[in-house]
PABA-224446 format. One record per residue: x, y, z of N, C-alpha, C, O in turn; residue number from 1; chain; residue in three letters. Coordinates in pm, 1 decimal. Atoms other than C-alpha are relative to their C-alpha. Example, Ala and Ser with C-alpha at 12.3 -4.5 7.8 and 13.67 -1.06 7.14 Angstrom:
<nodes>
+----------+----------+----------+----------+----------+----------+----------+----------+----------+----------+----------+----------+-----+-------+------+
!     n.xx !     n.yy !     n.zz !    ca.xx !    ca.yy !    ca.zz !     c.xx !     c.yy !     c.zz !     o.xx !     o.yy !     o.zz !  nr ! kette ! rest !
+----------+----------+----------+----------+----------+----------+----------+----------+----------+----------+----------+----------+-----+-------+------+
!     89.0 !   -119.0 !      0.0 !   1230.0 !   -450.0 !    780.0 !     90.0 !    120.0 !      0.0 !    193.6 !    118.1 !     66.5 !   1 !     A !  ALA !
!    -82.0 !   -119.0 !     -6.0 !   1367.0 !   -106.0 !    714.0 !    -77.0 !    109.0 !     73.0 !    -26.1 !    219.8 !     89.9 !   2 !     A !  SER !
+----------+----------+----------+----------+----------+----------+----------+----------+----------+----------+----------+----------+-----+-------+------+
</nodes>
This chain:
<nodes>
+----------+----------+----------+----------+----------+----------+----------+----------+----------+----------+----------+----------+-----+-------+------+
!     n.xx !     n.yy !     n.zz !    ca.xx !    ca.yy !    ca.zz !     c.xx !     c.yy !     c.zz !     o.xx !     o.yy !     o.zz !  nr ! kette ! rest !
+----------+----------+----------+----------+----------+----------+----------+----------+----------+----------+----------+----------+-----+-------+------+
!     87.9 !   -111.8 !    -12.8 !      2.4 !      1.7 !      4.6 !     83.9 !    127.6 !     -3.8 !    171.6 !    142.2 !     81.3 !   1 !     A !  UNK !
!    -78.5 !   -117.6 !     10.9 !    145.2 !    334.1 !    -97.2 !    -39.3 !    102.7 !    133.3 !   -146.9 !    111.5 !    192.6 !   2 !     A !  UNK !
!     17.6 !    -98.7 !   -100.8 !    210.3 !    605.7 !    159.5 !   -119.2 !    103.1 !     -9.8 !   -166.2 !    149.2 !     94.3 !   3 !     A !  UNK !
!    115.4 !    -92.9 !     21.6 !    -70.6 !    836.0 !     13.2 !   -124.4 !    -61.7 !     53.2 !   -198.3 !      4.5 !    126.0 !   4 !     A !  UNK !
!     97.4 !     75.0 !    -36.6 !   -322.9 !    562.1 !     67.2 !     -6.5 !    -22.7 !    154.2 !   -114.7 !    -26.7 !    212.8 !   5 !     A !  UNK !
!    -19.1 !     26.2 !   -152.8 !   -200.5 !    499.8 !    432.5 !    -66.1 !    128.5 !     47.4 !   -172.0 !    133.2 !    109.9 !   6 !     A !  UNK !
!     40.0 !   -135.3 !    -49.5 !   -224.0 !    878.4 !    488.6 !   -130.7 !     25.0 !      8.8 !   -182.6 !     61.2 !    114.4 !   7 !     A !  UNK !
!    132.2 !    -19.1 !     19.0 !   -562.3 !    902.9 !    350.7 !    -85.4 !    -83.5 !    109.6 !   -180.7 !    -30.6 !    166.8 !   8 !     A !  UNK !
!     90.1 !     89.8 !    -98.9 !   -701.1 !    606.8 !    583.0 !     29.5 !     59.4 !    125.0 !    -67.7 !     58.6 !    200.5 !   9 !     A !  UNK !
!    -21.3 !    -58.3 !   -113.4 !   -535.3 !    782.0 !    873.3 !    -90.7 !    105.3 !      5.3 !   -177.3 !     98.5 !     92.5 !  10 !     A !  UNK !
!     85.0 !   -124.5 !      0.7 !   -709.4 !   1107.4 !    803.6 !   -153.4 !    -42.4 !      8.6 !   -233.9 !     13.3 !     83.2 !  11 !     A !  UNK !
!    151.6 !     52.2 !    -16.8 !  -1039.9 !    923.8 !    756.7 !    -29.0 !    -41.8 !    148.0 !   -123.5 !      3.4 !    212.5 !  12 !     A !  UNK !
!     29.0 !     46.0 !   -136.0 !  -1004.5 !    742.4 !   1089.6 !      6.0 !    128.4 !     83.9 !    -86.4 !    143.8 !    163.8 !  13 !     A !  UNK !
!    -12.3 !   -110.0 !    -80.6 !   -904.9 !   1061.5 !   1248.8 !   -140.7 !     86.7 !     12.7 !   -196.9 !    125.3 !    115.2 !  14 !     A !  UNK !
!    137.3 !    -66.4 !     24.1 !  -1217.5 !   1230.7 !   1110.2 !   -112.8 !    -69.1 !     76.0 !   -187.2 !     -8.1 !    152.8 !  15 !     A !  UNK !
!     89.7 !     91.8 !    -59.0 !  -1428.8 !    938.2 !   1219.6 !      0.5 !     36.6 !    166.5 !   -105.5 !     54.7 !    226.4 !  16 !     A !  UNK !
!    -35.2 !      8.5 !   -139.0 !  -1267.8 !    974.3 !   1588.4 !    -61.8 !    143.2 !     39.1 !   -129.3 !    153.6 !    141.5 !  17 !     A !  UNK !
!     45.5 !   -135.7 !    -31.3 !  -1352.3 !   1355.8 !   1580.8 !   -140.8 !     12.4 !     16.2 !   -192.7 !     68.6 !    112.6 !  18 !     A !  UNK !
!    158.4 !     15.1 !     -5.8 !  -1718.5 !   1296.2 !   1500.9 !    -34.8 !    -72.0 !    123.5 !   -132.7 !    -40.9 !    191.4 !  19 !     A !  UNK !
!     52.0 !     92.4 !   -115.7 !  -1727.5 !   1038.2 !   1768.5 !      9.5 !     71.9 !    123.8 !    -74.8 !     47.8 !    210.3 !  20 !     A !  UNK !
!    -28.5 !    -87.6 !   -109.7 !  -1596.4 !   1285.3 !   2024.3 !   -124.1 !     95.8 !     11.2 !   -178.3 !    114.5 !    120.1 !  21 !     A !  UNK !
!    113.3 !    -92.9 !      4.7 !  -1875.5 !   1531.7 !   1919.9 !   -126.9 !    -57.3 !     46.8 !   -204.2 !      0.4 !    123.3 !  22 !     A !  UNK !
!    120.6 !     87.7 !    -34.4 !  -2143.0 !   1248.5 !   1941.8 !    -13.9 !    -27.3 !    134.9 !   -121.8 !    -32.3 !    194.0 !  23 !     A !  UNK !
!     17.3 !     65.6 !   -127.3 !  -2041.9 !   1134.3 !   2262.9 !    -33.6 !    129.0 !    102.2 !   -106.2 !    107.6 !    199.2 !  24 !     A !  UNK !
!     42.7 !    -94.2 !    -80.0 !  -2063.5 !   1493.1 !   2421.4 !   -168.6 !     19.1 !    -24.8 !   -245.9 !     22.0 !     71.0 !  25 !     A !  UNK !
!    151.8 !     17.7 !     28.4 !  -2417.2 !   1503.5 !   2266.1 !    -79.9 !   -105.5 !     63.5 !   -185.3 !    -76.8 !    120.4 !  26 !     A !  UNK !
!     73.1 !    134.4 !    -75.1 !  -2530.4 !   1154.6 !   2399.0 !     15.0 !     42.7 !    155.0 !    -77.2 !     15.7 !    231.9 !  27 !     A !  UNK !
!    -10.7 !     -5.9 !   -146.0 !  -2406.6 !   1259.8 !   2739.5 !   -103.3 !    117.7 !     54.0 !   -155.0 !    106.9 !    165.2 !  28 !     A !  UNK !
!     78.3 !   -104.2 !    -34.6 !  -2610.6 !   1577.3 !   2755.1 !   -156.4 !    -37.0 !    -27.8 !   -241.9 !     40.4 !     15.3 !  29 !     A !  UNK !
!    141.4 !     27.0 !     -9.3 !  -2942.6 !   1410.1 !   2673.9 !    -68.7 !    -13.1 !    114.4 !   -185.2 !     24.7 !    126.4 !  30 !     A !  UNK !
!     55.5 !     30.1 !   -133.8 !  -2987.6 !   1303.6 !   3028.8 !    -45.7 !    142.6 !     45.8 !   -154.9 !    151.3 !    101.9 !  31 !     A !  UNK !
!     44.0 !   -108.4 !    -74.1 !  -3010.5 !   1654.1 !   3131.3 !    -89.1 !     95.7 !   -111.2 !   -104.9 !    215.7 !    -89.2 !  32 !     A !  UNK !
!     74.2 !    -84.0 !     85.0 !  -3220.0 !   1778.8 !   2835.0 !   -151.1 !     -2.3 !      3.1 !   -207.3 !   -105.0 !     41.1 !  33 !     A !  UNK !
!    161.9 !      1.1 !    -14.5 !  -3593.8 !   1867.6 !   2820.3 !    -41.7 !    -80.7 !    -91.1 !     46.2 !   -127.9 !   -163.2 !  34 !     A !  UNK !
!     56.3 !     69.1 !     82.6 !  -3807.1 !   1684.6 !   2625.6 !    -22.4 !     27.6 !   -155.4 !    -30.7 !    -52.7 !   -248.3 !  35 !     A !  UNK !
!      3.7 !    -55.9 !    136.6 !  -3841.5 !   1926.4 !   2335.1 !    129.9 !    -22.4 !    -63.7 !    132.1 !    -26.3 !   -186.8 !  36 !     A !  UNK !
!   -144.6 !      3.4 !     79.4 !  -3462.0 !   1885.7 !   2255.9 !     50.2 !   -141.1 !    -26.1 !    128.6 !   -174.5 !   -114.9 !  37 !     A !  UNK !
!    -45.3 !    137.6 !     27.1 !  -3428.4 !   1523.6 !   2301.1 !     -0.3 !    -64.6 !   -151.7 !     94.2 !   -122.8 !   -204.8 !  38 !     A !  UNK !
!     28.2 !     42.5 !    156.6 !  -3570.4 !   1438.3 !   1943.8 !    117.1 !     69.1 !    -82.3 !    180.0 !     -1.5 !   -161.1 !  39 !     A !  UNK !
!   -110.6 !    -68.3 !     67.2 !  -3314.7 !   1690.8 !   1806.5 !    140.0 !    -42.2 !     26.4 !    226.6 !    -40.6 !    -61.0 !  40 !     A !  UNK !
!   -130.3 !     73.5 !    -21.4 !  -3024.6 !   1537.7 !   1975.9 !     12.3 !   -121.5 !    -55.9 !    108.9 !   -159.7 !   -121.8 !  41 !     A !  UNK !
!     -6.2 !    135.5 !     81.8 !  -3129.1 !   1203.3 !   1870.6 !     19.1 !      5.1 !   -141.8 !     89.6 !    -78.8 !   -197.8 !  42 !     A !  UNK !
!    -16.8 !    -13.9 !    150.3 !  -3148.8 !   1311.5 !   1518.3 !    159.3 !     23.8 !    -25.8 !    222.4 !    -35.2 !   -113.5 !  43 !     A !  UNK !
!   -142.1 !    -31.2 !     30.9 !  -2799.2 !   1450.1 !   1540.4 !     93.9 !   -117.6 !     24.5 !    192.2 !   -139.2 !    -46.3 !  44 !     A !  UNK !
!    -87.6 !    108.3 !    -26.9 !  -2655.5 !   1145.3 !   1701.8 !    -20.7 !   -118.0 !   -118.4 !     71.6 !   -191.0 !   -154.4 !  45 !     A !  UNK !
!     18.2 !     96.0 !    116.6 !  -2817.7 !    925.6 !   1417.4 !     76.0 !     56.1 !   -114.2 !    142.3 !    -24.5 !   -179.5 !  46 !     A !  UNK !
!    -63.6 !    -59.8 !    115.2 !  -2676.7 !   1153.4 !   1156.6 !    143.6 !    -29.7 !     26.4 !    214.2 !    -65.7 !    -67.8 !  47 !     A !  UNK !
!   -162.3 !     -2.7 !    -31.3 !  -2325.9 !   1137.2 !   1323.6 !     29.8 !   -144.6 !    -24.8 !    128.6 !   -172.3 !    -92.8 !  48 !     A !  UNK !
!    -19.6 !    139.2 !     13.0 !  -2349.6 !    762.4 !   1332.6 !     -0.4 !    -37.7 !   -132.4 !     76.2 !   -127.2 !   -168.4 !  49 !     A !  UNK !
!     -0.2 !     28.0 !    155.2 !  -2428.6 !    754.1 !    961.5 !    117.9 !     44.1 !    -60.0 !    173.8 !    -28.9 !   -141.9 !  50 !     A !  UNK !
!   -128.1 !    -65.0 !     58.7 !  -2138.8 !    968.2 !    870.8 !    124.6 !    -58.9 !     49.1 !    222.1 !    -60.4 !    -26.1 !  51 !     A !  UNK !
!    -89.8 !     92.9 !    -47.9 !  -1916.7 !    765.2 !   1092.0 !     18.0 !   -134.4 !    -76.5 !    125.7 !   -179.0 !   -116.2 !  52 !     A !  UNK !
!    -10.9 !    115.4 !     78.1 !  -2018.2 !    454.3 !    922.2 !     56.7 !      6.9 !   -138.9 !    123.9 !    -84.2 !   -187.1 !  53 !     A !  UNK !
!    -32.1 !    -22.5 !    123.7 !  -1961.0 !    602.6 !    593.1 !    143.3 !     32.9 !    -22.6 !    206.2 !    -13.2 !   -117.8 !  54 !     A !  UNK !
!   -139.5 !    -20.0 !      0.1 !  -1622.3 !    743.9 !    668.1 !     75.7 !   -129.6 !      8.6 !    155.2 !   -161.6 !    -79.7 !  55 !     A !  UNK !
!    -79.5 !    119.7 !    -15.9 !  -1492.6 !    413.7 !    806.5 !    -30.6 !   -113.6 !   -112.6 !     53.3 !   -199.6 !   -139.3 !  56 !     A !  UNK !
!      4.7 !     93.7 !    126.2 !  -1649.4 !    212.7 !    506.5 !     98.3 !     72.5 !   -116.9 !    165.9 !      0.5 !   -190.4 !  57 !     A !  UNK !
!    -88.8 !    -75.1 !    104.8 !  -1459.6 !    471.1 !    275.4 !    169.1 !    -61.6 !     51.0 !    242.5 !   -112.7 !    -33.6 !  58 !     A !  UNK !
!   -115.5 !     49.3 !    -41.9 !  -1137.7 !    372.5 !    493.3 !     28.5 !   -136.1 !    -30.4 !    140.5 !   -167.4 !    -70.7 !  59 !     A !  UNK !
!    -11.6 !    128.5 !     21.2 !  -1201.4 !     11.9 !    459.3 !     20.2 !    -34.4 !   -145.1 !    102.7 !   -116.4 !   -185.7 !  60 !     A !  UNK !
!    -20.7 !     19.3 !    152.5 !  -1246.6 !     31.2 !     84.1 !    134.7 !     17.9 !    -42.7 !    186.0 !    -55.7 !   -126.9 !  61 !     A !  UNK !
!   -142.0 !    -40.5 !     32.6 !   -903.4 !    195.8 !     70.0 !    108.0 !   -114.9 !     26.3 !    213.9 !   -133.0 !    -33.6 !  62 !     A !  UNK !
!   -102.3 !     81.2 !    -71.9 !   -750.3 !    -75.6 !    277.6 !    -27.4 !   -137.5 !    -64.5 !     49.7 !   -229.7 !    -37.9 !  63 !     A !  UNK !
!      5.0 !    145.3 !     48.8 !   -882.4 !   -377.6 !     84.9 !    102.5 !    -45.8 !   -104.7 !    141.8 !     26.4 !   -196.3 !  64 !     A !  UNK !
!   -123.0 !     57.8 !     62.1 !   -619.8 !   -598.8 !    -62.0 !      2.1 !     31.9 !   -146.2 !    101.9 !     77.1 !   -202.2 !  65 !     A !  UNK !
!     18.5 !      3.4 !    132.4 !   -756.6 !   -596.7 !   -404.2 !      7.7 !    144.9 !    -66.2 !     22.4 !    163.3 !   -187.1 !  66 !     A !  UNK !
!    -14.1 !   -128.7 !     39.7 !   -747.4 !   -216.6 !   -408.1 !    148.0 !     54.5 !     -7.7 !    173.3 !    162.1 !    -62.0 !  67 !     A !  UNK !
!   -143.3 !    -39.8 !     -8.4 !   -373.9 !   -191.1 !   -358.3 !     88.7 !    -37.1 !   -121.0 !    183.0 !   -116.0 !   -114.2 !  68 !     A !  UNK !
!    -62.0 !      6.4 !    112.3 !   -263.9 !   -168.0 !   -705.6 !    122.9 !     79.2 !     -4.2 !    129.0 !    191.0 !     47.1 !  69 !     A !  UNK !
!   -128.9 !    -66.6 !      8.2 !     83.4 !    -76.7 !   -776.6 !     43.0 !     55.7 !   -126.3 !    152.0 !    112.4 !   -134.9 !  70 !     A !  UNK !
+----------+----------+----------+----------+----------+----------+----------+----------+----------+----------+----------+----------+-----+-------+------+
</nodes>
């Protein structure tokens, strides 16, 4: 695997981690949220989970052995 691909995978994983950190904070404050904002927070968490899944899927696609053409 070339170094550019490795760096891109690292960047994607870093981005996923950053989104996870933000989502974690969002999840932790749900307990103290009023009923009106819970649904908004849940929607943001669901969106974050979807984005994290997409970013990780991109990293996995780059890491596939059959993708590593020289």
